[in-house]
N, C-alpha and C positions, 0 to 999 in steps of 0.2 A: 546610273543612279546618281553621279556627281553632276550631271548636266543642270538639273533644277537649281542645285545649290549655287553653282558657278553663274548661272544665267538667270536671275529672278526676272523673267520676262512674262509678257501676257499670255505666251503660249501655255505653259503649265498652269498658270492661274485659271485660264479659261477651261481647261480640261478637268480640274480638280472638282468642280460641281458636278459635272456629268458622271463622275465616278461615284461620288458620295450621295447624290440625291436618291432617295428611296423611290418616290413615285416616278413612272415613266413620263418623260416630258412630252408635251404635245408636238413639238417639232424637235426631232433628233439633230444633234450637232452634225455638221458636215463631215467631220473627221471622227470616227469612232476608234477607240484603242485597238490595235493590233488587227486591222482589217484583213491583212493578208492570211494570217492564221485562221480566221473564220472562213475565208473563202477556200482555203485548202481543205479543211474539215468537211465543208459541205460538198465540195467537188469530189472528194474521195468517196463519200456516200453515194453521190450520184453516179458515179462511175461503176461502183460495185453493184448497184441496183440495175444499171444498164447491162452489165454482164449477166446478172441473173435473169433479166427479161430475155436476153438473147439465148441463153441456154433453154429457158422455158419454151421458146418458139422453135427450137431446133428439133429436127427428127433424128434423135439418137445422139450419140457423144459427138464432140467438136474438138478439133485440134486447136492449139493454142495460136498458131499462125493464122488459121481461118477466123477464129474468134476475134483476134486482134483487128483484122481487116473489117469484120463485120461491125465492131464497136468503134472503129477509127481511132484506136489508141496503139502506142508503141508496144511492142511484144513484152518488153521488160516491165511496163506498167501493168500489162494484164497479168503477167506472171505473179506479180506481188499481190494483186487483188484476188487472183485465185487461190494463192497460198493462204491468205487471210480467211477467205470464205470457206476454204476446205478445212482449215483448222477449227472452224466453228461448226462444221457439218453441213453447211449449205451448199457445198459443192463437192463432188467426189471425183477423183482421178482413177481411171481404169489402170490397175497394175499390169495389164497386158499390153494396152495400146497407148497409154499415156494420155489419152484424150479425156475430155471433161464432160460431166453432166450434172444436173441438180442432184443435191444430196438429200438425206432423209430429213434434215432440219427444215429445208425449204418446203417439203411436202407437209410436215407437222405444222408449219406455220399457215399454209394455205388451208389445211383441214380445220385448224383452230378458228380461222377467220369465218370459213364457211359455216362451221358449227354454231357460231353466234348469230347467225342470220335466222330469224324466225321464219322467214318466207321459205327458205329451203327445207327446214324441218317440216313445216306444214304441208309443203307441196310434194315432197318426195314419194310418200305412199300413192298419191294420185297418179304421179308419173309411172309408177310401177304397174299399177292397174291399167293405165292407158296402153302401156307396151303390151300387157297381157291380152287386153281386148283387141288391139289392132295387129300385133305382131310387128309394129314398127317402132323406131327409136323415138322416144319422147324427150323433150328438151324444155328446160325452164330458162328463160333468158331475160336479162334487165338491160336497160340502157346505161352506158358509161360514156359520157361525153359524145363524141361523134360515131361511137360504135355499139354494136350489140354484144353483150358479154354472157356467155354461156355459163350459168350458175350451177345447173345440176342437169342430170340426165338418167334415163333408164334405157339400156342398150337392147336393140332388137335381137332376139334369138336366132333370126334367120342368117344364113351364111352369106346371102347377098343383101347388104344393108349399107345405110349411109352412116359413116363413122363420125362421131363428134367428140370433142374433148372438153371437159370442164375446165373453164379458164380461156376457152378459145375466144377470139374476137372476130367480128364480121361486120361489113358495112350495113347500115341501116336501110339504105334504099333498095337493095337487091335481095333481102332475105324476107321470109313471111313474118318472122318474129319482128324484124326491124320495121316493117311497114305497120304492123300493128302498133308498135311503140310511136311511130311518128304520127300515124292517123289520129291518136288520142292525146298527142302532145299539145301544149298551148301554141297558137299560130305564130307568135313572134319567135319561139323556140325553133319551130320548123323552119321558119325563114332563115334564121341563122345557121342551122344545120346544112340546109341544102344550097343556099347562095343562089347564084344566077345560073350555075351549070357550065358546061355539061357535066353530068355525073360520070363517076369512074365506071368503065365497062370491064366486067369480069368474064362475060361469056357473050356469045351472039344474041342472046335473049335479054340481056340486061337492059333496063329502061335507063337511058342517059338524059333524056329531056326532063327538066324540072316540071315543065307544064304537063307533060304526060304523067309523070308521077303524082302530081297533085290530083289529077283526075282518078288515079289509081287508089289514093289515099281516101278521096271522097267515097269511092265504092266500098272500100274496106269499112269505113264508118257506117255506111248504109246497110251492108250485109253482115257485119259483125265478125268477120274473119278475113284473113289475107292468104294469098297463095304465092308461092315462089315456084315459078315454072322454069327450072334450070337457068335461073337468072344470076345465082351466085357461083354455081359450079355445074359443069356439064354432067348430066345424068342424075342430077339431084332434085327432088321436088319436096315442097314442105307446105303444110297447112297450119295456121296459128290463129289464136284468139287472144283477147286481153285478159289479164288478171287484175282485179280491182281490189282496193283496200276499203275499210269502213267508210271513208269519205267519198268513195266513188272515183277516186284517182286511179289510173292505170299505173301499176307499180311493176308489172312484169308482162311477159307474153309466154304462153305455152303452146307448144306445137309437136307435130309428128313429122319426121323426115323419112323419105322413102325413095328407093331408086325409081326413076321415072317410067321404067318398063312395067311397074306395077300400078301406075297412077292413071288408070282409065277414067273416063267420066263416071262410070258406075262406082268404081273404087272411091272416088272422091265423095260421092254420095253417102258412102258407108262410113267413111272417115270423119267427115265434118261434124256429125251429131256427136261422136264420141269425143272429139277434141273440144266442142262447145260444152259439153256436160263436164269435162274435166276443169275447163276455165271457170265454170259457174261455181263447182263445188270447191275449188280452192279459194275462190273470191269470198264465198260464204264463210269459210274457216277463218278468213282475214276480217270478217265482220261486215261483209257487204251483203245486206239482206234486202235492199230495194229491189223491186220488180225491175228486171234488166231488158230493156227493148233490144239491145244489141244481141244478147244471148238468144232471145226468142226469133229475132230476125234471121240469125245465122242458121238456126234450125230450120226455119221455114224455107229459106233460100236453098238449103242443102237438099231438102225433100223434093224440090222441083228443078234442081239444076242437073244438067247432063254433063257437066265439065266445062272448063273454060279453055 
C-alpha cells in the first residue's frame, strides 16, 4: 500500500482508471489486477470439473491413485479436490474401500438440468411406448459438439439387450443417431465435423472414409432413417430417425438399439415404421406440422426393404 505514495509513477496512474471506470472498455488493458489469483480460481474449477467428468465416465468406484493418473494431476491435488467435492455432496467415498464415485448432489444437478429440457419431457412418453411396441431399448439423442449425447432412454425389458446410459457420448459418424444428425446438419458444419479423414475406427464395420460416409448420409436423407450395423460396438444394431421442431430444424434423433442377433431383414422391416412414427409424433408435439417427405419416404422404404 506504501508503494503508490512513495513512487508517484505512471504505473499506478495508468491502473486507476481501469479500476474505477464503470463501463467495460472496448480494449482491455494489457495487465489486469491480480491475474494470478483469477487464473488459480478458474484452474481449480476446471480441475474439479475434470475430476467429476472422469468419475462420471468410470465403471464403478475409482481409487485416488488411478484417478490422479487419469486426470494427470498430483495425488495431493486430487485429494484436496475430492475432499471439497465430497464436503458438498458431489462426490462420495466408500467407507469400506476408500474409493470414490459421484455423489447424490451430482445426480441431482444432472436431473435438474434434464428436467428443464422441454424436449426430454415431451419425448419420454413416446420412448416408453416405442419400447413397449418393439421390446427394444429406445434412445433420444442430441448433438453436442463433435459427439452424440444420449439425453433420455427407455430400457428394453429383455434380458439380452443393448445397454445405454443417459449422459453417454458417442461418435457421430458410426452411430445411427449420429448419422441422422449429420445428414440433416448444414453442409459447412458437416465439413468441419468430418474433416478430411480418416475417421476413427471402433469396430471392423466402422466407416472410416469421409467420402463413403457422405454417400451414406445422402442415403439417410433420401430414405429418412439411418442404420448402425455394428459400426459403433460389436453386436449392436440401431435404427434412428430425425426429430424436428416447429421450424423444421432437426433438434434430435430418436432410435432403437438391439443386439444384432435379433436384427434380420424382416425385423428391420418391422421396426422402421415404429421408429418413424415415434419421430413424427415427437416432432408434431414440438410444433412440426408440415407434411414430412422424409417420414413418408422412410415408411415407404421400410415396407419394401429386406434389410441392408
